[in-house]
N, C-alpha and C positions, 0 to 999 in steps of 0.2 A: 410760466408760473410766476406769480407776484413775489413769493417769498416762501421760506421753509418755516413751518410752525410746529412747536412741540407742545402738546396738550397734556397736562399732568393732573389726574384726579383719580381718587380711589373709587368713585362712582361710575360704574360701566355705562349707565344711561347718559350721564353728562358727557363722557368722553365721546360717545357716538354722536350725540346731538351737536356738540361743538365741532367735531370733525366734519360732519355733513355740511354744516353752515359754512365753515371755512373753505372746504373743498369746492363747494358750489360757488364761493366767492373768488376762486382762481388761485388758491394757495395749496402748496404741498404740505400735508399734515402727517405728523407722527404722533403717537400716544404712548403714555407711560402710566401705570396704575399706582406707582409708589414714587415717593421722592427720591429714594435710592436709585431706582431704575432711570428716573429723569436725569440725575447727575451723571450716571454712566453714559447715557446718550450724548449729553452735552460734552463730556470729556473725550468721547471716543469717535464722534462723527468726523470724517475726513473734511467734509464741507460743513462749516458751522451753521447751526440753525440761526435764523434771524430773530425769532421771538419765542420765548417760553411763556405759556399761559398756564399758570399753576394755582390750584386751590390752596387756601391758607391752612386748612385743617386736614391733616392726613395722619394715619397711624404710625408711620415711621419718621421720616424727615418731614418737618413742617414746610409750608410754603416759604416762610422766611429763610429757613435753612437752604432751600433750593435756590432762592434768590441770592443768598450769599455765596454758595458754592458756584453758581453760574457766573456771577460777577468775578469771583476769584480766578476762574478759569479763563474768561474772556469778557472784559467789562463792556464791550460793544454789543454783546447779546442783550437785547431788551427783554424785560420781564413784565408781564402783566399779571396781577394777582386777582383771584376771584374770591369774593367774600360774601358770607350771609350777613343779614342785618346785625347779628349779635356780635360780629367780629370786625365792625368798622374801624375800631381803634387800632386793631392789628394792621388793617390795610393802610391807615395813615403812617403807621410805623414802617411799613414796607416802602411807601413812597419816600420817606426820610432816608431809607437804606439804599435807594437807587432804583425802585420799580418805576416803570414808565407811567402806569396808570392802574386803576383797579376797576373791576366789573362786579356788580352785585348779582347775586342769585335771587329769584329765578332768572335764567338767562334770557336776554332780549336780543333777538337776531340783529336788528339794526344797530344797537349799541355795540355789540361785539365787532361787527364789521367796520363800524366807524372808528373804533378804538384801534383796531389792528391796522387799518388803512392809514390812519394818522401816524402811527408808529413807523410803518414802512416808508411814508413820505419823508419823515424826518431822517431815516436812515439814508435815503437817496440823496438828500441835500448834503449830508455829512460826507458821503462818498465822493461828491463832486467838489468838496472843499477839504482837501487833505490837511491843511493847517488847522481848520477848525475841528476836524476829526481827531487829530493828535491831541489838541488842547482839551477836548472833552474827555478823551480816554485818560489823560493825565489826571484830570479833575476827578473822574470816577474812581480810579484806583486809589487815589489819595483819600477820597471820601470813605472808601471801604476800610482803609487802614485806620483812619482817625475815629471811625465809628465803632471799632472793636476794643472792648474793655476786658475781654477774656484773654489773658496773656498766653495761654496755651494755643489759642487760635491765632493770635497776633503774629507768632513766628511764621506760620505758613502763609498768611495773608500778606505780610510784608514782602516775603520772598517771592510770591507769585506776582505781587504788584511790579516789582523790578523786572521780573522775566517777561511780563507783558509789554514793558516799555523800552527795555534795553536789549540790544542784540546779544543773544546767548542761548545755548542749548542745555545748560545745567546750572544748578545754583545750590548754595549752602548758606545757612545762617547760623552763626556761632556766637556764643556769649560767654564771658568769664564767669566761672562758677567755683565755689569752694574757697577755703583759706589760701590755697596756692594760686588762685586765679588761673585755672587751666581753661583753655577754650574748649567748650563742648558744643557738639552739633545739636541744635534745636529744631531744625527743619532741613530737608534735603529733597532736591528734585532732579530726576532723570540721571541719577548716579547711584551706584551701590554704596551701602553704608561703609564698607571696607575701604573702597576707593575714596570716599569722602573723608574718612579718618585719615587716610594717607596724605591727602591734599592739605588738610588742616595742619597736620603735624609738620609737613615740610614748609608750609607757609609760615607757621609760627617759628620754626627753627631758622628760616632764612631771614626773618625780620624781627627776631626777638627784641633787639635793642630799639627798633623803630616803631613797634606796634602801638604802644601806649601813646606815642606822640602823633600817630597817624590820624589827623583830624579832618581830612578832606578826601574826596574821591581819587583813587590812585589806580592806574592801569599798568599791569605787569605783563611782560612777554614771558612765555613759558620758560625760556633758558634762565630767567632771573630767579625761578623757583628751584632751589637745590634739594638734594636728597631723594629718598624713594618716592615722594609724592610726585615727582616729575613723571614716573611711569603711569600713575593714575591719570595724568593729564595728556596722555598720548593722542587722544582724539581732539584735543583743544590746542589753541595757539596763544591765547591770552586770558587774563583774569582781570575783571574789574572789581576792585575792593572798595566797599562803601562803609565807613564806620557808623555805628550807632552810638550816640553820645547821651550822657546825662550831665548837664552843666558843661564843665570843661573836660570831664573824664570820658574815655572811651570805654564802653561796656560790652561791645560786641561788634561783629562785622557781618555784612552780607557780601558773599563772594559769587560773582556771576562768571561762568566759564564759557568761552566763545571759541568758534572756529576762525573768527576774524583775527587778523594780526593786531598788534598793539595799536597801530594807526587806523584800525578799522572803526573805532568809535568817533563819532562826530562831536562837536562842541554841544550840539542839541542833546545828544545822548548823555553827556556828562551833567548837563544842567538838569535834565529830567531825573537822573539818578540822585543828584544832590537834593532836588526838591522832594522826592519820595522819601528819602532817608531822613530829611529834616522833619517830615510829618511822622515818620515811623518812630523817631527818637522821642517826640513829644507823645505819641501814643503809647509807647512802652512806659514812660514815666507816669502817665495817667493810669495805665493798667496796673502798674505796681502799687500806686496809691489806693486804687480800688480794691486790689487783692488784700492789702493790708488792713483797709477799713473793714472789709467783709470778714477777714479773719478775726479781727477784734470783736466783732459783733457775735462771734461764735465762741468766745473765750470766757470761761468762768473767772471772774475778777479775784476770787479768793485763791483757788488752787492752781490757776493757769491751765487747767484742763479744758477740753471742749465742754460747752454747756448743752443743755437739753435742746436748745434751738437747732443745734448741729446734728442731733441724733437722726432726724428723719432724712435729712440731706444725705448724710454719709451712708446710712443703711440702704436707702434706695440705690445709691451709686454702687455699693458693694454687692447687692443682690443682682443687679443687672450684670455686673462683671462675673458673678458666680454663674449666672445662666449662660453667658457667652463662653466661659472657660470650662463649664460643667464641673464646678467645685463647690464644696459646702462652705457655709458661713455659720458661725455659732455666736450666740449672744449670751453673755454672762450678766445676771442681774444681781448686784451685791448690796447688801444692807448691813450697816454696823449694828451689833447687838447691844441693846440697852444704852445707846449713845446718850440718851436724856439724862442718865445718871451722872455722866461726865460733866455735863453742863451744870446740873443741880449741885454737884459736889464741889465743883471749882467755879468757873464762870464761863461765859460764852467765848471769851478771847482764848481761853485754854481749849475749849472745844474746837474752835476754828483752826488752831495750830495742829490739833490731831488730825482734822480733815485734810490739811495740807500734807502732812506726813504720810497719811494713807495714799494720797494721790501719787506721791513719790515712789511708794512701794509698788503700786499698780504698774507704773511705767517701767520699773525694773523687771517686773515679772512677765512682760509681754514683749513682742517684737516691734520694730519701728513701723511695720506695715499695719499693725493693729491699732484700734482707736480706743482711747480711754475717755469717758465722758462722766462728769459730775452731773448726775440726773436732777439732784435736788436734795437739800438737807444732808443726810448722811447716806444717800443712795448713790451708787455708781453703776454705769453700764459699760461693759467691755465688749467690743466687736472683734472677733478673731477670724481673720480671712483665711480661706483654704484650710480649715480646721474642722474635722468631724467631732462628734460628741466624745469619742475616746480621747483624742488629743485635748479637747477642751476640759475634760474631767481632770487630766493631769495638770493643766495650766491653772484651773480654779483651785485644785488642791494646794499647788505651790503659793498661790495668792493667800488662801486661808491660813496656811501654816506660817507664812511670812508675817502676816498681821498678828497672829497669835503669839509669836516669839518676840515680837518687837517691843522694846521699852520705849514708850512715846515720851517726848519732851525731856529727855535726859539732859539736853543742854540748858534747860530751865530748872535743873535740879529736881525734876519730878520723875516718876516712873509709873506712868499710866499704862495699864494694860487693857486691850480691847479685842474683841473677836468679831467675826463676820459670818453671815449666812449668805450662800451663793446659790442661785438657781440657774439652770442651763437649758437652752433650747437651740436646736440646729435646723438650719434651712438647707435642703428642703424636706428633711426627714420628718420634722414635726408639723410643718405647715409650709405652704408656698405664699402665704400672705404676710406682708410686712408688719402690719399692726398686730396680727394674731401671734406672730413670732415673739414680739415684745411681751404680749400678754401671758403667753405660755411660760416665758423665762421668769416674769414677775410672779406668776402663781407658784412656780417651782421654788422661788426664793421664800415665799410665805410658808410653803410646805416644810422647807428646811428649818425655819424658825419654830413651827409646830412640832417638829420631831425632837429638837434639842438645842437649837441654835448652834453656831460655830460648826456648821456642817455644809458640805456641798451636795446638792440634790439635782439629779438629771430628770427632767420631766419624762413621764412614761413614753417609751419609744414603741411605735406600732410594730407588733411582731415579737417583741421581747416579753418574757413571761412576767416581769416585775421591774419596777423602777430601779435604776442603779444609783447608788449613793455612797458617799465616803464620809 
């Protein structure tokens, strides 16, 4: 056989067609109908596949995600993406992310075989030249690291990059978090979380005085690690510790555990590790800046709450999590009653200060996991996670009464009173549609205003005789 190929496409006809062409061309072929299945094959095969051929558009993991996960596991597995005419820009993005080439639909047999054979020839040349193969592998893992701007993904990608290039059977990446600057695990591979915590604790205790000044790659023998963490290291004989830096400050570490002794690492291993963490440090700095810029784009400049741009993003995320964990999500739609009178009686500056104070009250009435959004004007949306409508009614009533009791702008020698009307809708009780959920809560809020204002109103619940209200 010329090589092992994995074909990934949710279209059964395409999988069969592609498989038949490649089998006739002398290749061993496996197929997967979803991106998730493809990743499982890539990560579990004892003998790695040579090439993954993946469609770009699939219902679960996209082709780009399959590419990323494949390269994260083994950067020397080549990926060829398949694209329709409408997604050529995505194919170009895939090339920038490390894909070998792309093929357009409808499938052309000669083009498919030519592209796959060219890829196999390249792999053979690399296998004959070990130095070139290692250099390409180092280049590819660093490209994967520097191309990642999602900081939550960057932890895993950086750790996997080192594990691909450095001798080691397990790894941890830790970062300083909180005011006390405690080391917290951000990603872990081939080690239980409890064992990982023990290793980090022992590492921190053994080198408490030297950690912040650790600015270069350090290899430690197991006996150098004191405390209970040594028990978690019983399968290993050494640790390679690589600091992640920001400027001159150390912000975290990648720790690679190996069965090699302390002298088992070559100068080339140390240089490779140093090269990768240098790119990782730069990538973490860029990812942090991107995260801060993205966060600012979602922040309301007046109240410092999230703004309406963030609503769709967070609601989609929470509804997906609700489906996965089988829990409810409730939306509160709040509008201040007769707010225009405050602006007319005083001025818009006073009105703005009232809106700021209302935002502070809302934050005090909900949990940290909940989301408070200034929807616009004097309207707010609150997303309560893992809260059914009974819980939401109590939260909404707490909000309503807190606003009603509050004397606004006392620091400015004023005593302004305001009330709020709140509508409630719960996922999936009222609807399973994201946009419809907001509409139902909004409609419930307007019904609250029609009733009397300063009231909480739950949208009619299927199966209940009449709407619940307070």
